[in-house]
C-alpha positions, -999 to +999 in steps of 0.1 A: -168+072-142-157+106-149-117+110-153-102+143-149-078+150-178-041+138-173-017+157-150+021+159-150+035+138-119+073+125-110+082+097-084+046+083-079+038+112-056+003+114-054-019+116-017-051+126-012-052+147+024-064+126+053-095+151+056-104+143+017-103+182+006-073+183-010-050+165-035-009+168-036+013+159-064+051+163-072+067+173-103+107+173-099+110+202-069+074+217-074+047+206-047+011+214-066-018+207-037-051+212-061-088+214-046-099+176-049-137+184-066-125+212-093-087+202-092-078+241-094-043+246-083-045+258-042-009+263-034+022+261-053+056+254-033+091+252-045+116+228-032+153+229-027+160+196-046+140+166-064+111+158-039+116+119-035+087+115-005+059+135+002+029+131+035+006+145+047-001+153+089-030+139+104-048+170+103-041+178+067-028+210+076+007+209+071+025+184+045+065+177+045+088+168+017+119+146+018+148+148-003+169+118+008+195+131-016+204+166-001+193+152+038+171+181+036+131+178+053+107+208+040+074+211+059+052+235+043+017+251+061-016+252+041-030+275+063+000+299+061+015+295+027+046+321+036+053+299+066+080+269+058+102+249+080+139+236+066+154+204+086+188+198+077+202+165+087+232+177+077+264+151+075+246+123+094+223+121+064+188+111+060+172+076+044+135+080+062+116+105+073+072+102+086+053+124+107+043+115+143+004+106+149+001+140+162+011+160+131+037+183+149+068+162+151+088+146+123+108+114+130+141+114+107+162+084+104+197+094+095+224+071+070+236+040+082+201+039+110+228+055+138+195+076+151+162+087+146+161+124+151+121+135+166+116+171+157+090+195+175+076+218+150+060+234+182+089+241+207+114+236+180+134+208+206+148+180+189+156+139+211+168+115+199+163+078+195+192+057+189+200+021+172+173+020+150+170-012+129+176-011+093+146-038+082+116-032+057+090-018+086+113-010+116+087+018+129+053+016+136+025+036+152-009+024+169-038+036+155-055+056+178-016+073+181-006+068+215+023+043+212+051+043+190+071+007+184+108+013+171+128-019+164+162-024+176+195-036+167+223-035+195+252-063+208+240-082+171+205-089+189+172-071+180+150-053+205+122-035+208+112-001+223+078+014+228+073+049+231+044+071+248+038+092+218+026+121+239+056+134+257+081+102+237+090+086+271+101+051+269+072+027+283+089-006+276+120-020+262+125-057+256+144-078+234+127-102+206+134-138+199+143-133+162+175-143+146+169-110+125+140-091+129+119-081+096+093-061+107+069-052+130+028-037+131+004-031+153-033-046+155-060-018+148-073-019+182-032-013+196-031-041+219-009-066+201+025-062+184+033-084+158+069-091+150+082-111+117+115-122+114+142-124+082+124-146+054+149-174+058+137-182+095+100-183+095+087-168+129+060-145+137+058-131+171+027-115+191+038-092+221+014-075+246+017-039+250+037-044+282+064-064+263+052-104+273+057-128+245+014-138+240+023-166+215+050-180+188+040-191+157+057-214+130+043-231+102+076-251+090+114-248+089+141-247+065+127-225+038+119-192+030+096-182+054+071-150+057+069-126+026+041-105+039+016-098+069-018-079+073-042-075+103-078-077+096-095-044+105-114-059+134-080-074+147-094-107+149-072-120+123-036-118+113-031-130+079+001-143+066+014-145+035+045-172+027+074-179+001+054-216-004+025-199-017-001-199+013-019-176+032-024-186+072-049-173+091-041-168+126-068-160+152-071-137+185-080-159+209-054-188+208-030-171+180-034-210+166-038-214+124-073-218+113-072-223+083-048-219+055-051-209+018-033-225-011-030-206-044-029-233-068-019-229-106-049-248-113-087-241-099-111-270-106-139-258-076-172-258-092-182-229-064-154-205-073-159-180-098-131-171-121-134-137-140-109-141-172-099-107-192-105-110-225-097-084-253-128-075-276-121-049-304-140-018-306-172-015-321-179+017-339-209+026-363-200+033-398-222+061-397-201+078-374-168+071-392-157+104-408-122+110-425-097+123-410-114+108-380-115+129-347-093+128-318-112+110-297-124+084-320-090+073-334-082+069-299-108+045-290-101+028-322-069+016-319-074+012-279-079-023-272-114-028-250-112-054-227-142-074-207-145-101-184-156-137-191-171-162-167-148-194-166-156-228-170-136-245-145-116-264-142-093-227-152-058-233-156-035-200-147-006-186-159+021-198-139+063-188-135+084-212-123+105-190-104+146-190-107+158-205-081+195-198-082+187-158-080+182-135-047+144-124-041+129-150-064+090-140-075+073-165-057+051-167-028+024-140-015+037-108-025+004-088-017-025-092+008-054-073+018-085-071+041-118-053+029-130-026+054-161-045+067-136-079+072-159-094+051-133-106+016-095-109+019-076-105-015-044-120-021-015-122-052+008-151-053+039-138-072+041-173-091+007-162-109+015-128-116-021-122-137-044-131-110-062-118-080-079-143-054-106-129-034-114-152-002-146-152+018-137-151+052-167-158+071-171-192+051-133-193+049-133-201+011-121-192-024-147-168-038-136-153-067-106-153-091-096-125-114-072-135-142-059-104-159-041-102-190-013-086-175+007-092-143-012-071-111+007-042-105-015-032-074-045-035-060-067-018-031-101-015-012-127+011-013-123+025+024-163+023+027-177-006+011-163-041-004-153-026-036-116-036-048-097-012-075-071-033-095-042-018-119-022-039-143+004-012-158-023-004-190-044+026-189-077+008-178-085+003-142-106-029-133-131-029-103-146-057-085-178-059-057-199-088-051-222-078-080-199-088-106-169-068-120-158-045-148-134-033-173-132+005-178-106+021-203-092+055-190-102+082-222-068+095-227-046+106-254-015+089-258+006+061-232-010+061-195+004+028-180-015+029-146+008+013-119-004+024-085-039+038-076-052+054-041-087+061-031-099+088-017-113+088+021-153+089+011-145+060-016-161+086-046-130+090-069-093+072-067-064+086-081-042+067-108-007+070-112+017+061-135+053+069-140+047+108-156+015+114-152-018+113-127-058+116-133-085+113-110-115+092-119-148+098-100-173+075-088-210+077-087-224+057-056-247+031-077-214+018-096-208-022-096 
């Protein structure tokens, strides 16, 4: 494993381009485009204000920078550095901006969710979508880029409009049986749209492309409901994370529950492997010690190393009782992600913040638990193989695969607290992001 030097960063804005050739990062109002392999700066763009969001177009030829405070989006071209485009939403304001799948239209959501403006880079034409719903996930594109679903709210009722992305024509418009729709998500095959209700009402609705209600799923009533959902890459399973600390898996044939995964504070099953992170003091040979020590040696002397031990079951995990009288209690399944080969599901129960649970989807059983010393900040699967990268807000990156798991210290001077990470599309590298810096980690093919 090799690591680049640290580079400045603001707003956790570091993104690989879809074609894998470039890496974009932001420092205040500057956008820096680097070559992925050499990290040499290819382009430097200066925006009108501090950048709050960036997104690559699907063909990696353009990149948009949103400045929500100013209500402005600036678009830069990698092929023609002199070309640029500025979209000013004016008094309507701006709360969200994204690319359409063709990479030639930009969708801006105005303040108070009054409308979504669709700007064409080719024809400079503008179209409007009225009454978008103010919710966590109100726009969803089908994976093949053909359709867009938009959640809408009018006359105190929830609706969904499905548009054809090629000409923005309305294909279907239907109302949903939700109290207060919270999010929508297409299945990867683009045949089914999952719609879920506010956490006060446990309800998942599954609609076909023509607006027919295929199925409704409710696990229980009169308690906090759905917290997170994700589709398996094959579209065969829908995993639903709930506030009751369970994940329920629905199948794509009957849309009935096939199993539920519990996240207890004590792991008792002897077939489950529990990897526990333990600190180890760094070993240095006295012959190598020089005075004053070299900078590299000094940093390795004072950084706490860690490794994984396999714990004997039963194992008691660090459990936090949620504060019941606060809003957004830290409880339930806050993160879940399927591996690209559909074989594993990684989950995090917010009541047990230091653990990652990895489930075997073929056997529908708990396979591995990683118990970390610090709370899990982020995890992501390698796009090419079942390999999970985890970060916990310190200067280490953790990798798990069915062969085992490792803890790797990032060799940096000073404080580098990794709070987010993102894989390159090849699976050969990843970008590690902290609040003020980022570095790129290069992996050899044989590792873990």
